[in-house]
N, C-alpha and C positions, 0 to 999 in steps of 0.2 A: 402648388407653390401659396396660396394663400389660407388653406386647409390648418396649419398649425396657429395660423392668426384669430384664426373663426375658431378652433376651438376651446382658444385661450381666451374671447370676449366672452363665448358664451357661461365659461365656468368663473365668469370674474377675476381672473387670476389677470390682475393689469401689469405686475412687473411682466411676464411672459408675453404679453400681448403686443407690448411694447418694445422688446427686444426682438420680437417675429418682424412685426412691422417696419422696425428699423432695416433690420436684414433685409427684407424687400426690397422696401425705399431704395437703398444702397445699392443692389444690384440690377433695379428696373427705376433710374430714377425719372423715367419719363411715363412710365405706368401712373396711369389716374387711380384706378385700384389701390394698388397699392399706398398711396396719399391719402384716400378716403377710411381705408385699415386702419395707418396710424393717428388717423385725425380722433378715431372711436375711441383708441387706445389709448390717448391721451386723456380725453374725456374723461374715459373709464378711470383713469390715475387723479383728475380732478385736476387736469393743466388746463383748463380753459383758452386762457390765446394761442400758444403752441399748437393746439388742437383747431384751433380758429386758422390759423397760419396755415396748417397743413391742409384743411377741407378746402381753405383759397386757393393752395397749390392746386388741387385735384382739379379745381375747377377752372382754372389756368389751361390747364392738356383738356380737357372735353368740358367747352363749356358749355356745349351742346345737351349734356348730359343735366335733363329735369330734379332725377335725384339727387345727386348731389348739392344743389341750389336746393334742395329739401332735408335734404342733413344740417344745409349750413344753418337753416333755421330754425333746428331743433337745438344747436348750438348758444344761438342766439339769449336760447330761453333764460333769464332774469328768475334767479330763485325769490318772488314775491309771498311776502308774509300773508298768511291768511289773518283777515279779521276777526273780532273775538268770535263775533255768535258763529261764522265759520270751525272755528277751531273749538267752541263749543258739541258743535254738531258731531265733530270726527270724535270726541270724546264720549260722547254719547254713544257713541254706535262701538266702542272698545279702541279705535282706531287711534293712533298719535300722528297727531295734528304736525308734528315737525317733520314727522317721514314724507309730508306731501311730495318736497321738491325731488326728493330720490327716485319717489313713484314715477314723476314725472322726466326725467331726467333716463334713469332704468328705462324709460316706454320708445322715448324715444332713440335709445342704442337697438334696442331689440328690432324695432323699424330700419334701422340703417346695416341690420344684419339680416334683415329679411327672416328674422323671428316673428311673425308674425302672429300667433296663438299667444306669445308668450307678451306683448305687445297689449294684446287683447286683455289679457290678464292683469296687467298691471294700472292700466287705463281705467279699467273697472273699480280697482282699487284706490284707485286715487280720485273716483266719483264718485264714491261713500263716503271720502274725507269731506272734498268742495265740490256739489256736482252743478254747479254752475260757473265756477271758475273755466277761465278765457282758454288757460293752455291743456286741461282736459278736452274741450271742443275742437283745439288747433292738433291735438293726438288724435282725437277719433276720427274726424275728418282725415289727416292724414294717413292715419290707418284702412279707412273706406276707399280710400284712393290707390292705395297699395295693394290692392284686393281687387281693384278695376272697376269699382262703383263709382264711378265720379260724378254723379247723380246725388246719390246720398251725400258723399264728400260736400259739395254743393251746399245742400240744403244745411247740413249742420254749419258750414262754418261762414254761410252768409246769414243765418240765423243769431249766430256769435258775433260778429263783424256789427248788426246792427246793436245788438247790447253793449260792444266794448269797442269803437269806433275809432281808440286811438292805439289799440293794441296792437304791436310792428307781427308777432306769433302770427295772431290771427290773416292780420294783410299779408302776410310769407304765405300761411297756407290757404290762404282765397285765390292768391295771384296761381297758384300750384293750382287750384280745383278748374279755376278756366282756364287753364291750359291744358289739362286732362281732355276737356270737352272740347278744347278746338277753338276756346273763343279767345282769339290772341289779343285783340283791342282791348278787352276788360281785362285780361291778365297784362299787358303793356300797362294801363292804368295804374291796376293795383303798384306791381314794383316801382314805375316812376314815383309814384306818391312815398314810398318808401326812402328811394333814392335820395328825393328833394330833402328826406330827413338825413342822409347822412352819406353827403353828395363825392367823398371817399370812398365807398364800398366800390372794390373793382369787381368783387362777381355780381356786384346787382347791376353793376352798370352792363357787365358782360349779360348778364342773363335779359335786361332790357335789349339790348341790340338783336340778344339772337331772338326775340320777339317779335322787331322788326322789319328783320331778314324775312321772318316766315309770314309778315306777310304782305311780301315783294317790295321791300325798299332797301334794299341792299346798303345803295349808298348811302342813305342815312346811316344804318348803322354802322356803315363804316365810320364817318363822322360822330358817332358818337363814341367810336372807342378811339378816335382821334386823340383826346389827352392823356388817354394812360401812356399811349407809344412814346409822350414827351419824358416820361420818368426814367429814373435808374435803371428799376428793373422791370423796364420791359423787352423779355426773352425772344426766344423765336416763336413758342407757342402762338404768341398776341401778335406778334407781325406776321405771322402767316393767317392767323384770324382773319387779319383786315386787308392783310393781302387777296384772300380767298375773295371775301363782299364786294373788294374793287373789281376783280373778276368778274363776278355776278352781276356788278352793277355797269360792265362795259367801259370801266375805265384800267385799258388795259396797262396803259406806261405809272399809272398810280400805283397798281397791283405789283408791275416789274420788280421796282424798286425795295418794298418790302420784301418781295419772295427771296428777292437775291438773297437778302441781311439774312432771312430765315434758312435760307439753304447753306450758305455760309458758316453759320453756326452749326447748323447739326444737318452735313449730308448727307447722312446716312442713313434718318429717317424720312421713310417714303412721305410721309404728311407732306417732309418739304416737297421733295422731289418733284410729286405728281400737279400739283397746281402750277409751280416756276416753267415746267414740261407745258403749260400749258397758254401760259401766258407765252413764254418763247416762241411755240407754235401759233398763236395768235396775230405778232406782231411781226411775224419772218424772220426771226433773230437764230437762223439753224446756226450759222456759223459761229454766234457765241455760246450755242447750247455745246455744242463742238467741245469746245476750245473747254467753258468752264467746266462738262463732264469728266472729260478727259484731266482737268487737272485733279479731281474728283479721286477720278481711279488711279491717280499714281498713288497716292493717301490713302486710299478706303478700295485694293482690288478684290477683298473677299465681299462687297454691296451689291448682289444680285439687283438691288431695283436700278443702282445706277447702270449696271449694266442695260438691264432693258429698256430705260431712258434712252442711252448713248445710240440703242439700236434704232431707236424712232427716225431718226435724223437723218437715216440712208437709207436707200434706196430696198425696197427688199428682195432680198434675197441677191444683192449686187456684189460688185468687186469688195464696195467698203465693208458692208456688212458682213461679209463670210472672216474680213479683217478682223475686224469687232468680237464675232464667235471663236475664235483662233484666240483672240488674246483672255476672251473671259476661259476657257477652257484651261488656256495654259496659267491662268492663276488659279481657276478653280476644276480642275480634272475630276472630280467624282461631283459634282454637283449635279444635282439631276435638271436643273432650269436650264444650266447651260449644256448638258446633251439634249432637251430638248429642240429649243434652239438649232441644237447643231442638224436633227432629226428632221425637223422641219425643213429646212436649206436642203437635206437630201433628198425629201419628197419634191420639194420645187422645182429641183433641176431632172428631176427624175431617175436621182441614183437609189433604185428601190434597193438592191444591196445592201448598199452603206446606211439607210435610214433603218431597216430592219438590223442591222447588227447593234446601232444604236438602239434602239427599242428592246433589245436582248440584255442590252448592257442596264438601261434604266433599270428592268425588272428584277436585277443582280441586285441592283441597289435598294430598289424602292417594290418588293416583292405587291401585286397585286399592281399596282402603278396604271390608272384607267387607258388613257392614252396610247399607252406602250404598249398594254395586253390588246388593245384594240388593233394597234400597228400590226401587231405580230399574228393576231386573227384574220387580218384581212391577207397578209401575206400567205399564207399555211391556205385561205381558202380560192385564190389563184393558182395552188400549184398541188394541193393534198386536200379538199375539202373533207374528208373523213377527219385529217387530224385536226383541224380546226375542229370541227364536232366536236372532239376528245377534250381538247384544250380547254373550249369555252365551258364542256362539263366540269372537266377540275376545277374551274374558277369559280362553277357553282357551287360545288363540296367546299370551300374555301371563305364562301363569301358571307359573313352574319348578318349586313347590314338587309332591310328589304327591299331599299329599292335600289341598292344595286342589286341584287336577285334578280328584279323585275326587269331590269336594264339587258343585265347578260340572258334570261329567257326571252327577250327581244332578238337578242342577236342569236341568238340557240333555232329560234327557229328559222332564220336567215340560212344560216351554215348548212341544216338540215335542208333545206329549199336546193342548195348549191350542190349536197352532196347526193341528192337524186331522192330525197325521201322527202315531197312533199305530203304524204295523208301525216307523216309525225309535226311538219311543217306547220302545218295549219291547226293540226289539235293544241298544239301547245300554243299559238295565238289565241285558237278560241278561249282557252281557256285561262288565257291574262285579261282578255275584255270581261268574262263572266266574273272570276273575282272582282272587279270594283265597278260593276253595275251599280251600288250603291252610293259610289263616291262618284259619280258621273251625271249628265242631264238627263233627263227622259226625251226619247224622241220626240220632237215638236208635233204636235196634232195636227191631221189632213182633213179636207176638205175631199169627199167623195163626186163630188163634179157639180157646177152650179147653171143653176136652170135656165140664168137671163141676168148679162152683162150690159152696165149704162153703153149707151154711143159713147165712144171716143172723143174728145171735147178737139176744137181746134187749138194750134198752138199760139200760146198768147205770143205778145210781141212787147218788147224784146221776152225773149226765150231763154233762162239759164241752163245752162249746161250743166246736166244730171244725170249720172247712171248711175244705176244700180245696179249692183257686181255680185251675182252668187254663182256655187258650187254648190253641188252636194257634195258628201264626203270620197276623198280616192278619185277624185274630178279633176285634184291639184290646180285647183284656183288660186290658192296661193302665190302660185309663179306667176298668174296673170296680177294680182295683185302687189305681189313684188316692182312685176317691170312696171306699171304705173306709179308706184312709187320712187323710186328711182329715177321715172324721166320727171317728175315733179308733179304729177297730177294732182291735183284736189281731194286725194286719197283718206278718207276714213276706215281706217282700223280700231277705232276705239269700241265698237259693239266685244272686241274681241278680249278685251284688256279690262284693268281692274276699278274703271269710271265708265261704263258704258254708257249711252244715251239714257233718258228716260222717254221713251216713246213708243208706239204702237208698233212698230217693225222691231220693236224688241222683247214684245210679250209674247208670251204663247197664250196669254188669253183674248188676242185680238182676231184670230180666225173664227174660234166660235162666236166671238160676238159679234163680226160682220154677219155669219148664217143666222144666229136668232134675232139678230136687229138691234143688240143693245149698244152695241157702236155702230154711230154713223159714218157711212166710210169719208165723208166732207170732213168731220171731224175729224177720223184716223190723219187725212192729211195735213191737215190745221197743225197739228199736234207736233207730225214730224217736221214741218216748217217752223215751230216756236223752236226745237231744240237745235236749230241749226247753228245760230249765236252761240251757246252755250260751247258748242265743239268749234266753233273756232272759224265758222263758214260766216259772212256776214254780207256776202253777195249773191247769197244762193246758187253761186257753183260748187258742186258737189260731185267727186263718186264715192259712195256712199257702198261698204262692202257689209252684206246683208248676215244673218246668223244663219236664216233658212228664209222657203219661201213655199208662197201657196199662190194657187190663181184666184184663191178670195181675194185678196189685194188687190184684183185687178176691179172690185167693186166700187173704190175710190183713185185707184190710180185713172182707171182709164175718162171720168170724167172730171181728176181734177189735179194729176200731173201729167196733163197730156206730154209734156216736153221731155219728161224721161225716158232712158232708153235702158231696155233691162238685157244686160250682156251675163249669158250663163254658161262655164264649161264643162265642157261634157267629155265622157272617153266610153268605152266601150262598157255598159252597168257593167260587166261581169270581172274586168280589171281594174272598175273602181271599189267593187265589196273585198277583192281581192287586199287593194294598196287600203283599205280601210282597216281589213283586219291584220294586215301584218306593219302596216308605218301609224296607224290612228289617222286624225283629223284636224285640221285647226279649230273647233268645234267638239268640247270632249264629250261627244253623245256615248251613251249609253250602249251597250253592242251586246245584248245578250245570248244570240247566238248568231251564227251566219244566217239564217234564215229569217232572222228577225230582221237584222238589217236588209236582208234582199227584199223582206217585203215593204220594208220602208224605201228602198231606193226604186223600187217597181211601181211603186203608187205615187212618190215626189216627179220621178220621170217621168211616168205616163201623162200628169198633169205640162211638164216641158214639152213633148210632145204633144198635144193638145191646144197649146200656148202656137207651139212653131208650125202644124199643119193649119190650125185654122187663122194666123195672123192676127191673135187676141188681142196683142200688143205689140208697140216697138221694142225690136229687140234684135240680139246680137248672139247666134250659138257658132260657141268657138270648141272644135271639137281639137282636145290636146294630143289625142293618142302618139302622133307621128311628131311630135313638135317641142314636148314637154321637157325633153332633157337640151334642148337647143335656144339658149337665150335670143338668137339670131331672129329665129324665125316666132318666139314667143312676139316679140317687139313689131316683127312683122304682119303678125295676125292683127294683133291691137291697130296697126296702122291701117292697116287694108279693114277692116269693120269698119272703122269711128273716121274715117278718109282725112288722117291727123299725123305729124310725122314722130315715132316714140324713137329716143335712145335706150342703143342697145343696154341690157343690164350686166353687169358684169357675172361672170359663170360661176360665182362666191354665192350670190342670193339664190341658185338653183337648191341650195341646199345636199342632202345627203339625194345621189342617185336612187329610182326607184325603179320598177319591174318594167322592159320593154311590153311595148302591145302585144298583145293576145299572149301574154303569160296563162292568166287565168287559165288554158284550157292544159297545161301540167296541172293541175288541180282538178279536173273532173272527176275523178273518183273521191274526192276527200271532198268535195264542197257540192257533188251535184243535183244535190236536193234544191241548196240556195241559186245553181246556175239556173238550174229548169223555172222559177219563178221569173229570172230577169230575161230569160232569152227572148217573150213576147215584145217587153218595152226595147230592148235592144234591136230587136229589127225594125220596129218603128222609128228609130235615131238612124236608123241607115247601116246596121251591122248586121253580121254574117249570123244564121243559127248555128252555127256549126264554128 
């Protein structure tokens, strides 16, 4: 719907752009992008004040969008006259100095519509007329930011701001450069100075409040915006924003009133529904939630978000939930989300035939619907595995998306296995791994035996509770981690997330460093301890889920962390390899071939066997072969190993069901060479050779 507007803007067709933009705003008055494009069209027409009003409305709808604030800064440009020296220079180069404002405005318009090459051309021309003009620096800095080069933007704008400290456009752009670099405090300072000179500016106040929120000060941000709520033009978007800030600050009662008002004005807007649902949940106002949502549904029965919210306040799959789903389907009989809810209900109550019928209807209405197709394949696997293989192959033939195709090929391997074709299943899985080797982490380096370990130090008094949790790919160690997490243990799984700790236990260079002496074992442990506060651990008690294990770590742990206990999850190594091949692992390691994976597992599990046989460090070896699918047994195994009480996690924590113990034997022909590499260590760990 935006393309006609963008096309008209590119061609400079102001009237056409205005007409298309006004139609878009009329069709979607709550869409910030429509208002942004209307502002661009108005500016192209020379209507500066209406353009400012339009971009202001866009900011009201999406105050967190920095690009909107940046475009508003461009709109605020005043076409200052060039001095005589600059005008003379322009004439000497053959350019008309009177065209300078047009180049500046057109440059900002080009940035606004994403035409960065055109913006660069225009700013080069403007710079030939007035190379030192602050508006040139403002565009150059903005252009660098839009290209993702925040460092260059900051350098350009900082130099210009030193020369023109009172120039508001530079202050705007400099604030955005700080924002792009994540320097929120400096950005707040820059924009607050502008706000002080223009205290009536709603967009600036919204921007300052957003920067306060980003610095972890939601309560102050809400107070910053409170004066805007007193105006006659305080609409639902502003009420919702302040309500969300109050929620974030934990001031639930204050949030509730604002969120009620926003919802009452626009009950069909999901952005108004979700925070109000959270406020009701926190305050235990289930009755109010039911009555409010029921009243809204009476007037707006075609709004799926209201039905979803209503279901949240009833027991899952209970009688009341059944009644709500029935009402939803009556109001929207062919609506896929309503059918999905009905199918989930049938699944929960064991009504397999009814669930399958719902899935078939969904696929008729939405061909290729992922969850419905998976449900149909699952049903076929139970009664006709060959038909399941055919259905997945037909889906593969119609799936253009590479990620969808990978998921379907993974499923195809599972179907081939159940259909009695283990060779084809193993080949399918191996191909999938081989295709993404360059996108995965390399296998961790490992030692080949340690000559002598230091003495195990005595326990400190008092001793912190330190558990090091690890399991090789295919061990299902993630189920132990999930059990600990559900039980409220101080588990840290951040090593697997986007912000892992910066300590030696995370680095591949640690083992080589310990072996060649470049990493001092005591220093390794001190760095690990020093990182704990940044991980939210201030008392030293931590259950640290490790990415990898190597007995070389004992060079530091025995002497400097004797209070720790290592817990290792194991299964028959051949089942572990099969699981890794079929399902992957929490740590996305490269698996070039089944034999490469077998060699890695054989090496690292031999180290675990050494540790266990020689009792090299306090440890607990938990064999999950017979208990991996039983939450009660998992909790009991941990409780017995550590002599603690452990809550039983919900079954949903287990995720997808995995192969039963001993499944590897079905794949002897397909993976015989790899299994042969693992047989010796399997026997050392207590598993039979055959």
